[in-house]
mmCIF file of the C-alpha atoms, coordinates in Angstrom:
data_MODEL
# 
_entry.id   MODEL 
# 
loop_
_atom_site.group_PDB 
_atom_site.id 
_atom_site.type_symbol 
_atom_site.label_atom_id 
_atom_site.label_alt_id 
_atom_site.label_comp_id 
_atom_site.label_asym_id 
_atom_site.label_entity_id 
_atom_site.label_seq_id 
_atom_site.pdbx_PDB_ins_code 
_atom_site.Cartn_x 
_atom_site.Cartn_y 
_atom_site.Cartn_z 
_atom_site.occupancy 
_atom_site.B_iso_or_equiv 
_atom_site.pdbx_formal_charge 
_atom_site.auth_seq_id 
_atom_site.auth_comp_id 
_atom_site.auth_asym_id 
_atom_site.auth_atom_id 
_atom_site.pdbx_PDB_model_num 
ATOM 1   C CA . UNK A 1 1   ? -21.821 51.671  -180.235 1.00 0.00 ? 1   UNK A CA 1 
ATOM 2   C CA . UNK A 1 2   ? -23.646 48.386  -180.547 1.00 0.00 ? 2   UNK A CA 1 
ATOM 3   C CA . UNK A 1 3   ? -20.567 46.192  -179.964 1.00 0.00 ? 3   UNK A CA 1 
ATOM 4   C CA . UNK A 1 4   ? -19.781 48.133  -176.754 1.00 0.00 ? 4   UNK A CA 1 
ATOM 5   C CA . UNK A 1 5   ? -23.389 47.955  -175.600 1.00 0.00 ? 5   UNK A CA 1 
ATOM 6   C CA . UNK A 1 6   ? -23.468 44.262  -176.412 1.00 0.00 ? 6   UNK A CA 1 
ATOM 7   C CA . UNK A 1 7   ? -20.208 43.715  -174.533 1.00 0.00 ? 7   UNK A CA 1 
ATOM 8   C CA . UNK A 1 8   ? -21.505 45.737  -171.560 1.00 0.00 ? 8   UNK A CA 1 
ATOM 9   C CA . UNK A 1 9   ? -24.772 43.826  -171.568 1.00 0.00 ? 9   UNK A CA 1 
ATOM 10  C CA . UNK A 1 10  ? -22.917 40.538  -171.759 1.00 0.00 ? 10  UNK A CA 1 
ATOM 11  C CA . UNK A 1 11  ? -20.793 41.473  -168.697 1.00 0.00 ? 11  UNK A CA 1 
ATOM 12  C CA . UNK A 1 12  ? -23.915 42.451  -166.768 1.00 0.00 ? 12  UNK A CA 1 
ATOM 13  C CA . UNK A 1 13  ? -25.592 39.166  -167.670 1.00 0.00 ? 13  UNK A CA 1 
ATOM 14  C CA . UNK A 1 14  ? -22.500 37.238  -166.620 1.00 0.00 ? 14  UNK A CA 1 
ATOM 15  C CA . UNK A 1 15  ? -22.328 39.183  -163.340 1.00 0.00 ? 15  UNK A CA 1 
ATOM 16  C CA . UNK A 1 16  ? -26.006 38.634  -162.636 1.00 0.00 ? 16  UNK A CA 1 
ATOM 17  C CA . UNK A 1 17  ? -25.678 34.988  -163.514 1.00 0.00 ? 17  UNK A CA 1 
ATOM 18  C CA . UNK A 1 18  ? -22.634 34.664  -161.235 1.00 0.00 ? 18  UNK A CA 1 
ATOM 19  C CA . UNK A 1 19  ? -24.418 36.406  -158.369 1.00 0.00 ? 19  UNK A CA 1 
ATOM 20  C CA . UNK A 1 20  ? -27.475 34.246  -158.911 1.00 0.00 ? 20  UNK A CA 1 
ATOM 21  C CA . UNK A 1 21  ? -25.353 31.097  -158.899 1.00 0.00 ? 21  UNK A CA 1 
ATOM 22  C CA . UNK A 1 22  ? -23.549 32.303  -155.769 1.00 0.00 ? 22  UNK A CA 1 
ATOM 23  C CA . UNK A 1 23  ? -26.854 32.938  -154.019 1.00 0.00 ? 23  UNK A CA 1 
ATOM 24  C CA . UNK A 1 24  ? -28.082 29.502  -155.017 1.00 0.00 ? 24  UNK A CA 1 
ATOM 25  C CA . UNK A 1 25  ? -24.888 27.937  -153.696 1.00 0.00 ? 25  UNK A CA 1 
ATOM 26  C CA . UNK A 1 26  ? -25.147 29.879  -150.425 1.00 0.00 ? 26  UNK A CA 1 
ATOM 27  C CA . UNK A 1 27  ? -28.800 28.902  -150.092 1.00 0.00 ? 27  UNK A CA 1 
ATOM 28  C CA . UNK A 1 28  ? -27.935 25.250  -150.701 1.00 0.00 ? 28  UNK A CA 1 
ATOM 29  C CA . UNK A 1 29  ? -25.123 25.417  -148.157 1.00 0.00 ? 29  UNK A CA 1 
ATOM 30  C CA . UNK A 1 30  ? -27.505 27.038  -145.664 1.00 0.00 ? 30  UNK A CA 1 
ATOM 31  C CA . UNK A 1 31  ? -30.200 24.409  -146.237 1.00 0.00 ? 31  UNK A CA 1 
ATOM 32  C CA . UNK A 1 32  ? -27.664 21.597  -146.029 1.00 0.00 ? 32  UNK A CA 1 
ATOM 33  C CA . UNK A 1 33  ? -26.305 22.972  -142.751 1.00 0.00 ? 33  UNK A CA 1 
ATOM 34  C CA . UNK A 1 34  ? -29.847 23.140  -141.345 1.00 0.00 ? 34  UNK A CA 1 
ATOM 35  C CA . UNK A 1 35  ? -30.549 19.573  -142.465 1.00 0.00 ? 35  UNK A CA 1 
ATOM 36  C CA . UNK A 1 36  ? -27.267 18.372  -140.939 1.00 0.00 ? 36  UNK A CA 1 
ATOM 37  C CA . UNK A 1 37  ? -28.070 20.185  -137.692 1.00 0.00 ? 37  UNK A CA 1 
ATOM 38  C CA . UNK A 1 38  ? -31.546 18.624  -137.603 1.00 0.00 ? 38  UNK A CA 1 
ATOM 39  C CA . UNK A 1 39  ? -30.062 15.206  -138.302 1.00 0.00 ? 39  UNK A CA 1 
ATOM 40  C CA . UNK A 1 40  ? -27.472 15.727  -135.550 1.00 0.00 ? 40  UNK A CA 1 
ATOM 41  C CA . UNK A 1 41  ? -30.200 16.735  -133.101 1.00 0.00 ? 41  UNK A CA 1 
ATOM 42  C CA . UNK A 1 42  ? -32.254 13.665  -134.031 1.00 0.00 ? 42  UNK A CA 1 
ATOM 43  C CA . UNK A 1 43  ? -29.220 11.442  -133.565 1.00 0.00 ? 43  UNK A CA 1 
ATOM 44  C CA . UNK A 1 44  ? -28.452 13.042  -130.187 1.00 0.00 ? 44  UNK A CA 1 
ATOM 45  C CA . UNK A 1 45  ? -32.091 12.563  -129.111 1.00 0.00 ? 45  UNK A CA 1 
ATOM 46  C CA . UNK A 1 46  ? -32.017 8.939   -130.269 1.00 0.00 ? 46  UNK A CA 1 
ATOM 47  C CA . UNK A 1 47  ? -28.758 8.315   -128.397 1.00 0.00 ? 47  UNK A CA 1 
ATOM 48  C CA . UNK A 1 48  ? -30.178 9.989   -125.292 1.00 0.00 ? 48  UNK A CA 1 
ATOM 49  C CA . UNK A 1 49  ? -33.368 7.941   -125.559 1.00 0.00 ? 49  UNK A CA 1 
ATOM 50  C CA . UNK A 1 50  ? -31.360 4.747   -126.049 1.00 0.00 ? 50  UNK A CA 1 
ATOM 51  C CA . UNK A 1 51  ? -29.184 5.547   -123.022 1.00 0.00 ? 51  UNK A CA 1 
ATOM 52  C CA . UNK A 1 52  ? -32.312 6.138   -120.939 1.00 0.00 ? 52  UNK A CA 1 
ATOM 53  C CA . UNK A 1 53  ? -33.765 2.832   -122.127 1.00 0.00 ? 53  UNK A CA 1 
ATOM 54  C CA . UNK A 1 54  ? -30.532 1.028   -121.282 1.00 0.00 ? 54  UNK A CA 1 
ATOM 55  C CA . UNK A 1 55  ? -30.403 2.660   -117.850 1.00 0.00 ? 55  UNK A CA 1 
ATOM 56  C CA . UNK A 1 56  ? -34.063 1.819   -117.264 1.00 0.00 ? 56  UNK A CA 1 
ATOM 57  C CA . UNK A 1 57  ? -33.435 -1.777  -118.281 1.00 0.00 ? 57  UNK A CA 1 
ATOM 58  C CA . UNK A 1 58  ? -30.454 -1.947  -115.935 1.00 0.00 ? 58  UNK A CA 1 
ATOM 59  C CA . UNK A 1 59  ? -32.434 -0.466  -113.024 1.00 0.00 ? 59  UNK A CA 1 
ATOM 60  C CA . UNK A 1 60  ? -35.725 -2.340  -113.475 1.00 0.00 ? 60  UNK A CA 1 
ATOM 61  C CA . UNK A 1 61  ? -36.745 -5.957  -112.970 1.00 0.00 ? 61  UNK A CA 1 
ATOM 62  C CA . UNK A 1 62  ? -37.559 -7.500  -116.354 1.00 0.00 ? 62  UNK A CA 1 
ATOM 63  C CA . UNK A 1 63  ? -40.683 -9.362  -115.182 1.00 0.00 ? 63  UNK A CA 1 
ATOM 64  C CA . UNK A 1 64  ? -42.401 -6.944  -112.811 1.00 0.00 ? 64  UNK A CA 1 
ATOM 65  C CA . UNK A 1 65  ? -41.131 -3.601  -114.114 1.00 0.00 ? 65  UNK A CA 1 
ATOM 66  C CA . UNK A 1 66  ? -40.273 -2.292  -110.636 1.00 0.00 ? 66  UNK A CA 1 
ATOM 67  C CA . UNK A 1 67  ? -36.778 -1.446  -109.427 1.00 0.00 ? 67  UNK A CA 1 
ATOM 68  C CA . UNK A 1 68  ? -34.220 -4.200  -108.964 1.00 0.00 ? 68  UNK A CA 1 
ATOM 69  C CA . UNK A 1 69  ? -31.603 -4.774  -106.283 1.00 0.00 ? 69  UNK A CA 1 
ATOM 70  C CA . UNK A 1 70  ? -28.913 -3.011  -108.266 1.00 0.00 ? 70  UNK A CA 1 
ATOM 71  C CA . UNK A 1 71  ? -30.889 0.215   -108.219 1.00 0.00 ? 71  UNK A CA 1 
ATOM 72  C CA . UNK A 1 72  ? -31.818 -0.342  -104.565 1.00 0.00 ? 72  UNK A CA 1 
ATOM 73  C CA . UNK A 1 73  ? -28.167 -0.417  -103.491 1.00 0.00 ? 73  UNK A CA 1 
ATOM 74  C CA . UNK A 1 74  ? -27.530 2.876   -105.261 1.00 0.00 ? 74  UNK A CA 1 
ATOM 75  C CA . UNK A 1 75  ? -30.736 4.441   -103.923 1.00 0.00 ? 75  UNK A CA 1 
ATOM 76  C CA . UNK A 1 76  ? -29.998 3.470   -100.324 1.00 0.00 ? 76  UNK A CA 1 
ATOM 77  C CA . UNK A 1 77  ? -26.421 4.641   -100.668 1.00 0.00 ? 77  UNK A CA 1 
ATOM 78  C CA . UNK A 1 78  ? -27.661 8.093   -101.684 1.00 0.00 ? 78  UNK A CA 1 
ATOM 79  C CA . UNK A 1 79  ? -30.176 8.159   -98.812  1.00 0.00 ? 79  UNK A CA 1 
ATOM 80  C CA . UNK A 1 80  ? -27.549 7.230   -96.270  1.00 0.00 ? 80  UNK A CA 1 
ATOM 81  C CA . UNK A 1 81  ? -25.224 9.965   -97.532  1.00 0.00 ? 81  UNK A CA 1 
ATOM 82  C CA . UNK A 1 82  ? -28.003 12.471  -96.865  1.00 0.00 ? 82  UNK A CA 1 
ATOM 83  C CA . UNK A 1 83  ? -27.950 12.560  -93.080  1.00 0.00 ? 83  UNK A CA 1 
ATOM 84  C CA . UNK A 1 84  ? -31.285 14.419  -92.951  1.00 0.00 ? 84  UNK A CA 1 
ATOM 85  C CA . UNK A 1 85  ? -33.206 11.500  -94.473  1.00 0.00 ? 85  UNK A CA 1 
ATOM 86  C CA . UNK A 1 86  ? -34.945 9.009   -92.213  1.00 0.00 ? 86  UNK A CA 1 
ATOM 87  C CA . UNK A 1 87  ? -36.475 5.919   -93.737  1.00 0.00 ? 87  UNK A CA 1 
ATOM 88  C CA . UNK A 1 88  ? -37.629 2.364   -93.136  1.00 0.00 ? 88  UNK A CA 1 
ATOM 89  C CA . UNK A 1 89  ? -36.758 -0.752  -95.117  1.00 0.00 ? 89  UNK A CA 1 
ATOM 90  C CA . UNK A 1 90  ? -39.535 -3.349  -95.374  1.00 0.00 ? 90  UNK A CA 1 
ATOM 91  C CA . UNK A 1 91  ? -38.385 -6.782  -96.532  1.00 0.00 ? 91  UNK A CA 1 
ATOM 92  C CA . UNK A 1 92  ? -41.352 -8.814  -97.808  1.00 0.00 ? 92  UNK A CA 1 
ATOM 93  C CA . UNK A 1 93  ? -41.603 -12.508 -98.625  1.00 0.00 ? 93  UNK A CA 1 
ATOM 94  C CA . UNK A 1 94  ? -44.647 -14.083 -100.306 1.00 0.00 ? 94  UNK A CA 1 
ATOM 95  C CA . UNK A 1 95  ? -45.824 -16.933 -98.070  1.00 0.00 ? 95  UNK A CA 1 
ATOM 96  C CA . UNK A 1 96  ? -45.664 -20.466 -99.528  1.00 0.00 ? 96  UNK A CA 1 
ATOM 97  C CA . UNK A 1 97  ? -44.895 -19.128 -102.998 1.00 0.00 ? 97  UNK A CA 1 
ATOM 98  C CA . UNK A 1 98  ? -43.098 -22.323 -104.012 1.00 0.00 ? 98  UNK A CA 1 
ATOM 99  C CA . UNK A 1 99  ? -46.237 -24.306 -103.194 1.00 0.00 ? 99  UNK A CA 1 
ATOM 100 C CA . UNK A 1 100 ? -48.303 -21.947 -105.373 1.00 0.00 ? 100 UNK A CA 1 
ATOM 101 C CA . UNK A 1 101 ? -45.801 -22.370 -108.210 1.00 0.00 ? 101 UNK A CA 1 
ATOM 102 C CA . UNK A 1 102 ? -45.806 -26.156 -107.878 1.00 0.00 ? 102 UNK A CA 1 
ATOM 103 C CA . UNK A 1 103 ? -49.610 -26.340 -107.683 1.00 0.00 ? 103 UNK A CA 1 
ATOM 104 C CA . UNK A 1 104 ? -50.703 -23.797 -110.291 1.00 0.00 ? 104 UNK A CA 1 
ATOM 105 C CA . UNK A 1 105 ? -47.636 -23.527 -112.502 1.00 0.00 ? 105 UNK A CA 1 
ATOM 106 C CA . UNK A 1 106 ? -44.923 -20.944 -112.990 1.00 0.00 ? 106 UNK A CA 1 
ATOM 107 C CA . UNK A 1 107 ? -47.144 -18.987 -115.354 1.00 0.00 ? 107 UNK A CA 1 
ATOM 108 C CA . UNK A 1 108 ? -49.550 -18.183 -112.550 1.00 0.00 ? 108 UNK A CA 1 
ATOM 109 C CA . UNK A 1 109 ? -46.587 -17.599 -110.259 1.00 0.00 ? 109 UNK A CA 1 
ATOM 110 C CA . UNK A 1 110 ? -45.374 -14.889 -112.643 1.00 0.00 ? 110 UNK A CA 1 
ATOM 111 C CA . UNK A 1 111 ? -48.857 -13.364 -112.702 1.00 0.00 ? 111 UNK A CA 1 
ATOM 112 C CA . UNK A 1 112 ? -48.777 -13.163 -108.902 1.00 0.00 ? 112 UNK A CA 1 
ATOM 113 C CA . UNK A 1 113 ? -45.362 -11.491 -108.922 1.00 0.00 ? 113 UNK A CA 1 
ATOM 114 C CA . UNK A 1 114 ? -46.481 -8.902  -111.471 1.00 0.00 ? 114 UNK A CA 1 
ATOM 115 C CA . UNK A 1 115 ? -49.721 -8.169  -109.615 1.00 0.00 ? 115 UNK A CA 1 
ATOM 116 C CA . UNK A 1 116 ? -47.994 -7.942  -106.246 1.00 0.00 ? 116 UNK A CA 1 
ATOM 117 C CA . UNK A 1 117 ? -45.451 -5.511  -107.706 1.00 0.00 ? 117 UNK A CA 1 
ATOM 118 C CA . UNK A 1 118 ? -48.343 -3.431  -109.052 1.00 0.00 ? 118 UNK A CA 1 
ATOM 119 C CA . UNK A 1 119 ? -49.950 -3.325  -105.607 1.00 0.00 ? 119 UNK A CA 1 
ATOM 120 C CA . UNK A 1 120 ? -46.693 -2.221  -104.017 1.00 0.00 ? 120 UNK A CA 1 
ATOM 121 C CA . UNK A 1 121 ? -46.239 0.550   -106.583 1.00 0.00 ? 121 UNK A CA 1 
ATOM 122 C CA . UNK A 1 122 ? -49.836 1.651   -106.123 1.00 0.00 ? 122 UNK A CA 1 
ATOM 123 C CA . UNK A 1 123 ? -49.537 2.026   -102.362 1.00 0.00 ? 123 UNK A CA 1 
ATOM 124 C CA . UNK A 1 124 ? -45.990 3.376   -102.184 1.00 0.00 ? 124 UNK A CA 1 
ATOM 125 C CA . UNK A 1 125 ? -46.591 6.229   -104.673 1.00 0.00 ? 125 UNK A CA 1 
ATOM 126 C CA . UNK A 1 126 ? -44.484 9.216   -103.577 1.00 0.00 ? 126 UNK A CA 1 
ATOM 127 C CA . UNK A 1 127 ? -43.567 7.729   -100.204 1.00 0.00 ? 127 UNK A CA 1 
ATOM 128 C CA . UNK A 1 128 ? -40.548 5.792   -101.454 1.00 0.00 ? 128 UNK A CA 1 
ATOM 129 C CA . UNK A 1 129 ? -39.771 2.972   -103.866 1.00 0.00 ? 129 UNK A CA 1 
ATOM 130 C CA . UNK A 1 130 ? -40.773 -0.656  -104.415 1.00 0.00 ? 130 UNK A CA 1 
ATOM 131 C CA . UNK A 1 131 ? -38.084 -3.178  -105.344 1.00 0.00 ? 131 UNK A CA 1 
ATOM 132 C CA . UNK A 1 132 ? -37.975 -6.812  -106.380 1.00 0.00 ? 132 UNK A CA 1 
ATOM 133 C CA . UNK A 1 133 ? -35.309 -7.991  -103.974 1.00 0.00 ? 133 UNK A CA 1 
ATOM 134 C CA . UNK A 1 134 ? -35.030 -11.458 -105.510 1.00 0.00 ? 134 UNK A CA 1 
ATOM 135 C CA . UNK A 1 135 ? -37.341 -14.367 -106.332 1.00 0.00 ? 135 UNK A CA 1 
ATOM 136 C CA . UNK A 1 136 ? -40.521 -13.877 -104.301 1.00 0.00 ? 136 UNK A CA 1 
ATOM 137 C CA . UNK A 1 137 ? -38.883 -11.295 -102.028 1.00 0.00 ? 137 UNK A CA 1 
ATOM 138 C CA . UNK A 1 138 ? -39.598 -7.573  -102.321 1.00 0.00 ? 138 UNK A CA 1 
ATOM 139 C CA . UNK A 1 139 ? -38.433 -4.512  -100.459 1.00 0.00 ? 139 UNK A CA 1 
ATOM 140 C CA . UNK A 1 140 ? -40.058 -1.170  -99.781  1.00 0.00 ? 140 UNK A CA 1 
ATOM 141 C CA . UNK A 1 141 ? -38.016 1.869   -98.840  1.00 0.00 ? 141 UNK A CA 1 
ATOM 142 C CA . UNK A 1 142 ? -40.379 4.321   -97.144  1.00 0.00 ? 142 UNK A CA 1 
ATOM 143 C CA . UNK A 1 143 ? -39.557 7.886   -96.150  1.00 0.00 ? 143 UNK A CA 1 
ATOM 144 C CA . UNK A 1 144 ? -41.320 10.005  -93.556  1.00 0.00 ? 144 UNK A CA 1 
ATOM 145 C CA . UNK A 1 145 ? -43.728 7.336   -92.320  1.00 0.00 ? 145 UNK A CA 1 
ATOM 146 C CA . UNK A 1 146 ? -44.265 6.200   -88.747  1.00 0.00 ? 146 UNK A CA 1 
ATOM 147 C CA . UNK A 1 147 ? -44.886 2.645   -87.568  1.00 0.00 ? 147 UNK A CA 1 
ATOM 148 C CA . UNK A 1 148 ? -48.682 2.962   -87.590  1.00 0.00 ? 148 UNK A CA 1 
ATOM 149 C CA . UNK A 1 149 ? -48.722 4.339   -91.134  1.00 0.00 ? 149 UNK A CA 1 
ATOM 150 C CA . UNK A 1 150 ? -46.462 1.559   -92.406  1.00 0.00 ? 150 UNK A CA 1 
ATOM 151 C CA . UNK A 1 151 ? -48.569 -1.073  -90.637  1.00 0.00 ? 151 UNK A CA 1 
ATOM 152 C CA . UNK A 1 152 ? -51.786 0.259   -92.203  1.00 0.00 ? 152 UNK A CA 1 
ATOM 153 C CA . UNK A 1 153 ? -50.192 0.348   -95.644  1.00 0.00 ? 153 UNK A CA 1 
ATOM 154 C CA . UNK A 1 154 ? -49.030 -3.261  -95.352  1.00 0.00 ? 154 UNK A CA 1 
ATOM 155 C CA . UNK A 1 155 ? -52.494 -4.371  -94.224  1.00 0.00 ? 155 UNK A CA 1 
ATOM 156 C CA . UNK A 1 156 ? -54.087 -2.671  -97.239  1.00 0.00 ? 156 UNK A CA 1 
ATOM 157 C CA . UNK A 1 157 ? -51.627 -4.429  -99.545  1.00 0.00 ? 157 UNK A CA 1 
ATOM 158 C CA . UNK A 1 158 ? -52.215 -7.740  -97.745  1.00 0.00 ? 158 UNK A CA 1 
ATOM 159 C CA . UNK A 1 159 ? -55.983 -7.465  -98.138  1.00 0.00 ? 159 UNK A CA 1 
ATOM 160 C CA . UNK A 1 160 ? -55.819 -6.604  -101.845 1.00 0.00 ? 160 UNK A CA 1 
ATOM 161 C CA . UNK A 1 161 ? -53.288 -9.356  -102.493 1.00 0.00 ? 161 UNK A CA 1 
ATOM 162 C CA . UNK A 1 162 ? -55.552 -11.896 -100.780 1.00 0.00 ? 162 UNK A CA 1 
ATOM 163 C CA . UNK A 1 163 ? -58.556 -10.651 -102.765 1.00 0.00 ? 163 UNK A CA 1 
ATOM 164 C CA . UNK A 1 164 ? -56.636 -11.034 -106.017 1.00 0.00 ? 164 UNK A CA 1 
ATOM 165 C CA . UNK A 1 165 ? -55.575 -14.649 -105.410 1.00 0.00 ? 165 UNK A CA 1 
ATOM 166 C CA . UNK A 1 166 ? -59.068 -15.475 -104.118 1.00 0.00 ? 166 UNK A CA 1 
ATOM 167 C CA . UNK A 1 167 ? -60.563 -14.150 -107.330 1.00 0.00 ? 167 UNK A CA 1 
ATOM 168 C CA . UNK A 1 168 ? -58.003 -15.852 -109.594 1.00 0.00 ? 168 UNK A CA 1 
ATOM 169 C CA . UNK A 1 169 ? -57.671 -19.322 -108.051 1.00 0.00 ? 169 UNK A CA 1 
ATOM 170 C CA . UNK A 1 170 ? -59.976 -19.288 -105.020 1.00 0.00 ? 170 UNK A CA 1 
ATOM 171 C CA . UNK A 1 171 ? -56.967 -19.320 -102.695 1.00 0.00 ? 171 UNK A CA 1 
ATOM 172 C CA . UNK A 1 172 ? -55.998 -16.769 -100.064 1.00 0.00 ? 172 UNK A CA 1 
ATOM 173 C CA . UNK A 1 173 ? -52.315 -15.952 -100.320 1.00 0.00 ? 173 UNK A CA 1 
ATOM 174 C CA . UNK A 1 174 ? -50.448 -13.834 -97.807  1.00 0.00 ? 174 UNK A CA 1 
ATOM 175 C CA . UNK A 1 175 ? -47.031 -12.382 -97.131  1.00 0.00 ? 175 UNK A CA 1 
ATOM 176 C CA . UNK A 1 176 ? -44.703 -11.778 -94.206  1.00 0.00 ? 176 UNK A CA 1 
ATOM 177 C CA . UNK A 1 177 ? -42.429 -8.830  -93.645  1.00 0.00 ? 177 UNK A CA 1 
ATOM 178 C CA . UNK A 1 178 ? -39.661 -7.457  -91.445  1.00 0.00 ? 178 UNK A CA 1 
ATOM 179 C CA . UNK A 1 179 ? -39.514 -3.681  -90.963  1.00 0.00 ? 179 UNK A CA 1 
ATOM 180 C CA . UNK A 1 180 ? -36.206 -2.044  -90.077  1.00 0.00 ? 180 UNK A CA 1 
ATOM 181 C CA . UNK A 1 181 ? -35.841 1.655   -89.337  1.00 0.00 ? 181 UNK A CA 1 
ATOM 182 C CA . UNK A 1 182 ? -32.582 3.130   -90.579  1.00 0.00 ? 182 UNK A CA 1 
ATOM 183 C CA . UNK A 1 183 ? -30.219 4.086   -87.785  1.00 0.00 ? 183 UNK A CA 1 
ATOM 184 C CA . UNK A 1 184 ? -27.470 6.540   -88.645  1.00 0.00 ? 184 UNK A CA 1 
ATOM 185 C CA . UNK A 1 185 ? -24.143 4.869   -89.188  1.00 0.00 ? 185 UNK A CA 1 
ATOM 186 C CA . UNK A 1 186 ? -25.244 1.367   -90.206  1.00 0.00 ? 186 UNK A CA 1 
ATOM 187 C CA . UNK A 1 187 ? -24.248 -0.007  -93.588  1.00 0.00 ? 187 UNK A CA 1 
ATOM 188 C CA . UNK A 1 188 ? -26.670 -1.113  -96.280  1.00 0.00 ? 188 UNK A CA 1 
ATOM 189 C CA . UNK A 1 189 ? -25.689 -4.757  -95.767  1.00 0.00 ? 189 UNK A CA 1 
ATOM 190 C CA . UNK A 1 190 ? -26.444 -4.450  -92.057  1.00 0.00 ? 190 UNK A CA 1 
ATOM 191 C CA . UNK A 1 191 ? -29.800 -2.856  -92.851  1.00 0.00 ? 191 UNK A CA 1 
ATOM 192 C CA . UNK A 1 192 ? -30.649 -5.855  -95.059  1.00 0.00 ? 192 UNK A CA 1 
ATOM 193 C CA . UNK A 1 193 ? -29.577 -8.291  -92.361  1.00 0.00 ? 193 UNK A CA 1 
ATOM 194 C CA . UNK A 1 194 ? -31.646 -6.639  -89.643  1.00 0.00 ? 194 UNK A CA 1 
ATOM 195 C CA . UNK A 1 195 ? -34.746 -6.552  -91.868  1.00 0.00 ? 195 UNK A CA 1 
ATOM 196 C CA . UNK A 1 196 ? -34.152 -10.200 -92.794  1.00 0.00 ? 196 UNK A CA 1 
ATOM 197 C CA . UNK A 1 197 ? -33.907 -11.196 -89.122  1.00 0.00 ? 197 UNK A CA 1 
ATOM 198 C CA . UNK A 1 198 ? -37.309 -9.655  -88.471  1.00 0.00 ? 198 UNK A CA 1 
ATOM 199 C CA . UNK A 1 199 ? -38.739 -11.344 -91.558  1.00 0.00 ? 199 UNK A CA 1 
ATOM 200 C CA . UNK A 1 200 ? -37.468 -14.675 -90.233  1.00 0.00 ? 200 UNK A CA 1 
ATOM 201 C CA . UNK A 1 201 ? -39.252 -14.023 -86.934  1.00 0.00 ? 201 UNK A CA 1 
ATOM 202 C CA . UNK A 1 202 ? -42.473 -13.228 -88.803  1.00 0.00 ? 202 UNK A CA 1 
ATOM 203 C CA . UNK A 1 203 ? -42.247 -16.612 -90.510  1.00 0.00 ? 203 UNK A CA 1 
ATOM 204 C CA . UNK A 1 204 ? -41.443 -18.387 -87.266  1.00 0.00 ? 204 UNK A CA 1 
ATOM 205 C CA . UNK A 1 205 ? -44.498 -16.834 -85.654  1.00 0.00 ? 205 UNK A CA 1 
ATOM 206 C CA . UNK A 1 206 ? -46.775 -18.284 -88.319  1.00 0.00 ? 206 UNK A CA 1 
ATOM 207 C CA . UNK A 1 207 ? -46.352 -15.986 -91.338  1.00 0.00 ? 207 UNK A CA 1 
ATOM 208 C CA . UNK A 1 208 ? -48.972 -13.529 -92.649  1.00 0.00 ? 208 UNK A CA 1 
ATOM 209 C CA . UNK A 1 209 ? -47.714 -10.770 -90.349  1.00 0.00 ? 209 UNK A CA 1 
ATOM 210 C CA . UNK A 1 210 ? -45.292 -7.884  -90.043  1.00 0.00 ? 210 UNK A CA 1 
ATOM 211 C CA . UNK A 1 211 ? -42.539 -7.647  -87.433  1.00 0.00 ? 211 UNK A CA 1 
ATOM 212 C CA . UNK A 1 212 ? -41.341 -4.191  -86.393  1.00 0.00 ? 212 UNK A CA 1 
ATOM 213 C CA . UNK A 1 213 ? -39.577 -5.071  -83.169  1.00 0.00 ? 213 UNK A CA 1 
ATOM 214 C CA . UNK A 1 214 ? -37.833 -8.236  -81.999  1.00 0.00 ? 214 UNK A CA 1 
ATOM 215 C CA . UNK A 1 215 ? -38.689 -7.665  -78.338  1.00 0.00 ? 215 UNK A CA 1 
# 
């Protein structure tokens, strides 16, 4: 009887050992699959984050951190496609910026650009977007605002900008702007041109002012 019992016991031990090994293997496979899934999710999140950073870098001005002209073209294109949207484009130029750069250095010029962009962002908030159009030129795209509201906003920005330069270098800097309301059917390039024409008039009239109408 003992040899049979020993043989039976040995088979049971082998079976238990096999089942135990199988369970360990299955557990390892399960844990490995979880780890691989977690790693895949992390990689996907990292790729998504990297893509967002690349898109943000492509859409934002490197110095000021506000939107650039590339993003502006896309943004305006989307607005124009939505026929229900009415908006105004405000083209802004910092008065005598080259003189400020030449007198106080490009370092201070960059400080002015960054601060002015901050002021624009602060006042625009949920009313539209602020864009660095190029050099010392900026553009605001404002939705749902009338002429009086835009004028008051620009005066607030003008006052704070003047206060900043007065505090920093004891100079009172200003800006000029041309405001163009979007008319259905005009192209983005035409919108830019019309705003630029009004900006030119503001400069011709002595700068430090906003032109809404050429009449």
